[in-house]
Every structure is written in structure tokens, then in C-alpha cells.
N, C-alpha and C positions, 0 to 999 in steps of 0.2 A: 590596138590589136598586135599580138603577134605573130611574127613570121614562123612559118612551119619548117620544119628541114629541110625538105625538097627547096626552097625558094631558098632558103639560107646558105645553102651549100654552094650557091651559085653567086650569089651577091657580093661584087667588089667594090660597089659604089658606096657602101656604107660600113658603118661598126654593128657587130652581131655583139651583144652583149652575154656574157654566161656568168650567170650569177650563182656564187658557191658560199653565200652566207650558211646556210643550213649546211653544209658540209664541212670545208675549211674555215669558216667564221666560226662554228660551233666549237672548233678545238682550241679556240683561245680558252685560258684556265677561268673555270667558273663560269662560262656560256653555256651551259648545259641546258637543253630545251626540251620539254617533253613534247610528245606527238602533237598534242592539241597546239601547242606554241608554235610549233614548225609549219603547222596547217595555215595558221593566222600569217604566220611571215609569208608563205607561199601563195597566199590569197593576195596578198598587198604588193608582191612582187609581178604578180600577174598584171595587176592594176598598172603599178610602173611601167611596165610594156618590156620587162625583160624576155629575151630571145629564148632562151635555155635555162632552167633551174636546175641546178646538181643539189638535188633533194638530200643526199646523204651516202653513206657508206653501208649498202645493204648487207654485207656479210659481217659487219662489225658486230651487231647484237639482234636480238627479235626486236626490240624498240626502234632500231635504226631501218628495220626490214620494212615494219609497220610505218612508219613514216613515211618512206619513200613511196610504198604502195597506197596509202592514203591521199599523198600529194597526188599521186599519178591520176586516180580515181576520180578526185575532185578538182582538181586545177588544169589537169592536162586533157582539157577539151580540145574538139577539133581548131577552133580559134583560138586558142590559147598557148602557153608556152610547151617547147620542147621538154619532158622531164628526165633528167640524167641521174644515175647511179654509177659510182666509182666503184671500181672494180680492180684488183690486182692480177696481174697477169697468170691467173691461176683460173683453172677450169670452174673450181668451187664458186668463186667468188664472182665469175661472169655468168653464171647460171643463174646464181642469188640475185644478181642485178635484173639479168632478163627477166625473173619471174616479179620482181618488185615492180618494175617499170610496165607489166603488161596492161595494166587498165587504162594505161597515158591513149590520147590518139596518137602521140608523136611521141616516141620514147626513143632515148640513147644510151648507150655504154661506153662509158670512157675506163679504158683500161691502161696501166702504166706499167713501167719496169724501169728500174735505175740503168745509166749507161755511161754516168762517169767511172773514170779509173778508179777512184777513192771507194766510189760505192760498189763497183764490181770486187775490188778487193777486200774491204772491210765489211760490207753489208751482204751480197749476195754471193761473195766467194765462188765468181762464175767467171768464165772468159769471153770476149767479146762475141766471139763466135757463138757460144752458149745462150749468149743473151739475145742477139739478132735473131737466132732459131726460135727462142721463146717468143718474142714478140711479132713474128711472123704465124705463127701457129695460133697464138690467142687471140689475135685480131681476126684471122679466117674463121676462128671459133665463136669470137662473139658477132661475128657478121650471119653465122646460122641461125642467130636470134633476133638479129634487127638489123635493117637496112644502114641506121644510124651508126657509125662507129667511131670514136674519138680514141687518138691513142698520145699518151703522154711518154716522151724518154725523160724520165726523173733526173734532176741535177743538169740538165741540157746544157747551161751555160757553162759548166764546167766539164764538158763532154769534148774530147777529141773531135774537132770539126769534120775530119773526114769520115769517120766511124758515125758520128751524128747523121751526116747526109745519107749512111749506106742505110742505117736504121731507120730514117723518117720514109726513105724510097720503097723499102721493103714493106713497110707499115701500110703504106698506099697501094701497094699491088697486092697485098694480101686482103686490102677492102676498108681500111680507114679513110672516112669524107673528111674527118678532121684532124690535122696534127697540130698539137700542143707542145708550145716549146716552153717549158717550166725554168723561171730563175729561182731555184728550189731555196737558195739560201741567202738571196738578197745581194747578191756577189757583184753583177755586171754593171756596167756603166751605159749611160743611155747611147753613146755614140758606138760602142760594141755592140748591142741590141739589137742597132738599125744594120750593122754591117752582118750580123748572126742570120739577121733574116734575109738580108740581099744573095749572101752565099750560098742558103738552102735554094732562094728561085734560081741560083744560077747554076747550082751542080746537082741538084734533084731533078731527074727528068720529067717525072710525073706530078712535081709540085702543084700543077696548075689544075689536077685532078680532085686536089682538096682545098679547105679553107685552111691557112695557116693560122693558129692561136697563138696567144702568150697568155702566162700564168707568172706572177711574180711575187714576192714578199719584200717588204719595206724595212729590211735590216739597216739599210744605209739610207733611206728616206727618198729613195729614188724611184721606189714604184710605178706611181703615175708617169714622171718623166721618161723612164724605160719603155712604157706601154705605147705612149704619144711618139716616141721616135721610131719603135717596132712599125707602128701603124704607117708613116712616112714611108718605110721601107717595103711595104707590101700585107704586113699582118692584118687579118681584117677580123678576126674573133679575139675579145678582150674577157679574160676570168678575173671576175672581181666579186668585192662584198660592200655589205651597205657599212657605212662608216669606217672601211679601210678594216674591221675586224679579221683575225685569224690568227695563225701559228705565229709565236716569237711576239715580232712588231708587228705584225698584220702584213694584209694583203693591199693591193691598189685598190682605192676606194673609187667604188662607183659613181658615187655624185661627182667628185674632181674631173674623172675623166669625161664624164658624160657634157659636164658645164663648160669644160677646157675645149672641146669641141663645137658646143653652143655659141660658146661667146668669139671664138676665133674662127668662125665658120670660113670667113673670107682668107684666112691663112690655108686651112685646110682643103677646100673645095677643089684646087687644081690636083692634088694630090689624090683625091678620089675620083678625076675626070669631070669635075663640074665647072661651069663658070663661075672665076671668083665671087662675084657678086652674089652667087645663087643663096636664097634664104631657105632652102629645103634643108631640114633637119639630115644629120649625117648619122642619125640612129634611129632606132624605136620607141625610145624613152620619153615617157610624157614628165618633162622635167616639175608639173607642177605638183606630182606626187612626192617627188624627192624629200623635201622634210617631212611629211607624215611618215613617210618609210622609215626614215632615220630615226624620228622618236619610236616609233613600234618596236624597231631592233633594239635598242638602247634599254628600252623599258623591259621587254622580255628576257634579254640575255644579262642584263645588270651591268652591261660595259657603257659607262658614262662616254658621253661627249665631251671632249675637251674643248674649253670657251674659245680658243682660238683656232678651233678645227676649221680649216678652209671648207667654205659652201655651207654649213650645216652647224656649226659652232654657235653659242650665244654671241659671242662678240662678231661674228662674220658681217653684219653690217651695221656694226655699232661704230661711232664716232666720237672719240674723247678729245682730241685735240680742237684748241679753238679754232685755228686754221680750217682745219678739215671741216668742223661743222659748219663755219660760215661759207666754205665754197658750196658745200651741199646745200646748204639752205637756197643758194642763188641757182644751181644748178647740180641735181644729184650725179652728173655724168663728170664732175670735176674730180670728184673720190670716187665713185662706184662704178664698176665694170659691168655691174649685173644688177638686174631688179629682183629686190626680194622676193616680189611674187611670184617670179619665174620658176622659185623650187616651191611654191605654195605656201611661202611666209606670209602670210596677208596681216594689216595691222589688227592688233589686238581688240577686234570688234566685240563689244559686250552683247550680248544675246538673248540672255535669259535671268531670271530672278526669282525669288522663292515665290512668289505668284503665279509662276509659269507651270504648266501643267504636264503631264505624261503623253499629251499628243504633240505638244511645242518641243519637247526633250526629245521623242523620237524623231521628230521631222529634221530637228536639227542635226541629232547623230547621223542619221541616212545621209544628210548633206555632206557632213564630214567623211563618210565613207564607211560608216560602221553598223554593220548586218547583224541584230542582235535579236535572239530568239524572245520569245512572251517572258520566259522565266528569266533570262539575263537582261531584257526590259525594266522589269520589275527591280530586280536588283539595284540598278543602275539608278532609277528613280528612286527609290529611298534613300541610297547615299548623297544622290543630287541633292534632295529636300533637307539631308543634314547638313551638307555642305552651306547650302543657301543660306541657312537659318545664321551662321556665322559671317557667310561673307556675301554681300548685299549684292555681288552684281558678278556673275558667272561668265567667265571666257572660253572662247573654243578650247583653249589650251587647259585651262580647268577641266571641260568637259571630257578631254583626252584623258587626262590623270586620272578623273573619276572612273573610265571604263575600264582604263588598264589596269586600275587597281583592285577595281570591284567584280570584275568578269574575267580576267586574263589573269588567273593566278592558280595554284597548284591545287589541287585538292587537300583540305584541311583535317588532320588529324588532331591537331591542337587549335583549339580558338581562343580567341583574346576575350574574355567576359570583363574583363576591368583592370585599370590599370593606374595607381595615384602615386606620386611622388611629391616628396618633401624635400627641399635644399635651399641654400642661401651662402651668403659669406660666412656665416658664424654658425652654418648647422651640417650635420652630416647626412649628405645625401643617402636617402631611403626610399626604397619602392616598395609596394605593395601590389603583387600582380595575381589576379584571380583566372585560371584555364580552364575551357572545357577539355576532357581526356577523351581519348579515342573510344572509351567505354561509358562516354555520357556523364562521367564523375567531374565534379567542380573541384579543384585544388587550388588554395590559396598559399602562396609563401611571400616571406617577406626578406628584403636584403639589403646590404650596406654596399655602398660602392666608392669609387673618386668621383663619380659624378653621379646625374642622373639616369643616363643612359646606361654607362656601367652598372648600376643598382637594379637596375631593371633588367639586364640582360643575365646577372647574376640569379636574379630572384626566377627567372624562366629556366634555368639552367638546374635550380634546386626541385623544381617540379617535373620537367621534361627527362631530364638525367641520360641524355643523348651527350656522351664526348664530342667536343667539336673545338674546332682552333678559329677565332673570328680574327680574320687577316685584313680585312678593309672595312671602315664605315664612313660614308660620306653623306653630305645632306646638301641639297638646292632648292630655291624657289621657283615655282611654275612659272610665276609672273611677277612684275614688280608689285610692290605696296606692301604693307603692314600685313596685309589679312592674308596673304597669297598663301596658296597650298603648297607645304613643305613635301619635298620627294627625297626619301631616305631610300639609300642602295648600301647593303652590306654583302661580303662575301665572308664565307667560312670553309673550313676544311676539315676533312676526315680521312684517316689513313687507308678505309678502304674504298671511300667513295670519290674523293678526290675533291676540288675546288666548286662550292655551290653559291649563288646568288640568291638575294630575298631584295624584293621592292615594294615601296608602299608610299602613298600619299595621302596629307593629311592636313587640315588648317594647325593642327597640334602636332610639332617636330616629335613631340615625348610619344605621343601615341603610335605615329607613322614609325619611329623608330623599333616601336615593340612589333607593330605587324609587320616590317621588313624582317626582322630577325623572326619571327614565327614562320614568315611564309619559306625561309632559307632552312629552316628545324624542318618544317614539313616536306619540302623537298627531302632532305637527309632522311626520314622517318621511313618514306616511303621508298626510297633507293636500296636501305639496309634490308628492307622487309622483301626485296626482290634481287636473287642473287644475278639475274641477268642486267642488273643497273651498275654492280658492281665494277669497279676499276680494271683490274686485271688485263685479261687477252683483247678485251674491248679498246682499250687505252692504247696498247701495244697496237694495234690496227691501225688506230687513228694517226698512231706517230708515224707510222711507215707509209701512209697516204698523205702526210704532209710535202706536197709536189712543190 
């Protein structure tokens, strides 16, 4: 159960986790999510146990506002996480944020303004005194809507330290209950971050009236190290994302921070006023939900997790070296510092087959944490039977892929009816594709290409006729074995909409490739129909919000 803001603002013996996957994480190129996808992720973040969900930037677009409001109403329950919306230090932004989070039992407004000399000179074109006045006024304005107000001096780590102390003190005096210190450009070194937190604690007279938070980007690969050093010096809230996704090189990765605190409890305990050997967790996160959350975010955003990624990468618990394998077989502790089961990664148990019925599938999906409507279960069951006819044994990871592929996709304007390819070392790759169009008409076309996937995509483009640029194509297996499901992720670009992703899984990677491409094209089609989804001001606002 997540802790409410009243409790979290006095907690100094643990770390408060503020998840910004749905705000900063969505700023990753191609990671745009629709409202329903954001809600699915928010529900899983609540199961994970995050304390605060930054659900979006309400003023950015009607879609962003709707997503924050829906998450606030659905996930922001009395015993659920705090639901937060970002807002520039502008009255219109703050008012929109307040309205969006209103349905939540516990809401937070997170307002920010730049404070570094370079931002003041080139971005805001304002003096230090002007920004100081704005910060005070806007925090006080936010306080009229919400008791829980967070303030961020953007680019804090490149801000004059004396001025930073003034701004932070003024924000707390105006009512800020959390003050966030963002390393906006991933510039600072760990020891410097620790020293900066100490400086604030020593020079801001009212610093004990607020929780000190940290936010940081991974441009130099130091975000997690920076946060842990800041925690040693007194920071008690960490703003991070699942899989470390986010602007540029991404944010500090939640799973890495959580497991660092979990595995090295004896190192951190004394720093939190606990006995060295205490086994009490240092945060509220349910570590067994980590792997599942990582997979969900990866599937819905199209942001693949690199194999050697710490904690959740495919190779994180794999051993290739003979010496390592021998040691692990004798005692896992020889080369493993954590149990794979602690993040929810269990052995690939075979649980279902083609003779399994609907109730067995429903029961197993519930055990895996999937809450499906009757209609969604029917669709998943049909797809399950199709896969089971081709794959004798169905694993939990296969079930996750089936649900993510069949249930959690964008609305379909163009639906794949048939795809057939002809290729070989002495043949010209040729694809025949039949699509169901938005008006119900079936259209078939044929194309050749440099390979079967290229031929499919060219044939689809002839039918759909929506200009786009394919910028990434990747395929990976869900499980080991020749009959494994293949997951295909693609990214395409359009000048008016930006970058969009598509994802699909199938035992036939050719079919998965076609479905993944259509998934992205469907997103593009609906985005082009809706002026509010176009890039323009929305993307400009989100860039300004890259704390």
C-alpha cells in the first residue's frame, strides 16, 4: 500500500518513490501513449507500490489532461498513490493541474521554473529577483488548490548555490511541502550532488519543513549513483522512471534504485537511522512487481530493454562463463548478489496447453495480475488457442505477450486480413497483403522489396497511403526455443506527429512484423485525424518541462 502525502512528507527513515514514467518517460522519442495505455501503466505502478505517480502535464493537451484526470479518478484512491500533475510556474498551468487531479483522494501539484544563469539569460530572459518573485507567487497560488505542492528550480545543479538556497527557502515559505533538486542536463557528479544536498540542509533555514527530492537525467550514466549519494546526504524522495526511460539518455531507473537499497540495506540502514542489520525495507516498493512492470512499460511504449540492462535486462541473471556457471551451480551467491525471484522473475513454468479452457486461462491471467473484461478475455482466449495450436506449451511470458498484443493495442482503422510472402536466396522477395479499410472495404496489393519485411511494408504503404519514415525495426524472442513467440517493435516518423511505435508478437515473425507496422500506422492515422494530437505546441510544452 502506498503512503499518503500527509505521511510521506514527514518520513525521513525511508525513500519516497515518485514515478514520472507517464510524464518524463513519455518524452522519450516514440514513447507516446494513449489514455488507456497510461491508465494501464498507472494501475501497475500502484501495484508496484510507488508513493507518487506524476500522471502527466495537464496543460499540454486535452489528451494529457484527460489522462491525468482518469488516472486520478481510477488509481488515486484513499489507499492508493498520490496523483501529481506537472505545471509551469504559470497560473493557467497550475489551474489545469488542479482541475485534473481533483478526483484523486490525494493530489499534488508540481510546479517549476528555471533558475540557472544560462536558463535565465537565454530561455526566460528574466533576472534572479524576477524569478524569485514568480516562484513564491506561483507556489502560493498552487497552495490555494492543493495542500501538497512540490516546487522544482529547473537546472538546479547549474544554478548559483547561494541563489538556489534563496529560491528553495522562498518556495517553502510560500507553502511547498516538497522541494525537488533537478539535475536537468545530467551534468553533476555523485559527490557534488551529495554536497549540494548538504549545502541546502545547512543554509536553508526552513528546509526541515519540506521533503528534499532529486530528479536527474542519465546523460553521463550517473543518474542512479547521483541519487544514492544524494540520499546519503538527506534527500528522501527520488523521481525516476521504469526502465530509466525519458528525455535524451533517460532518467534514473526506479528498478536500479530500489534494488540497490534492497541488496545493500546494511550499507544504507545507519544513514536512515536504523540498526545496521535491520531487514525492514527502505521503501514501499513491492520488488516482486518490478519485472512485470518493466515488461508492461516496454511493450506499451515500444522502448526495448537492452539485454545487459541492470536488474531487468534479459542477461541480468544469465551466466556464460564456465567459471561463473560452475560457481552458480555450487552456490548461487558466488556470482549472484540478488535472487531473480525477488524482482518477480520466476522460472519459466509451463502452465497451459491447447487443451486448457477459458476458466484455466482466466485464472492464470488473474494470478499474473491481469484484470480483463469478458470481452477482453474472449479476445485473449481466441488468440491463446491460435498460439497453442502452433506452440505445444504456453509459458507465463507467452501469456503476457498474448495479452499485451491482443488487448493492449491502439484502435484499428486498418486491420490485417492476410499476408503472404515469397522469398529465397534466388528469388525476389514478394509480399501480398490484404487489409480491411476504415470503411469496411478489403484491399489487396503486392510489392517487392529487399527482403520479406521490406516487401510487406511497401505493400501496406501502397494500400494505406499515409506518408511515414520507418526509423527502427527490431525483433526478439519472448522465450527460448524454436517455437518461441517473436516480438517485433517498430518506430516510424511523421513530420506533423513525431515518432510513434508499434508492437506485436506472433510465432511467425513475418505476421508479427506486419501487425507491428499496422499498430504504428493506426496510431498515426488517428493522430492525424485529431489536431490536438499533433506535435506543435504540445511538444514545445513538454520540452520546456524536461526537468
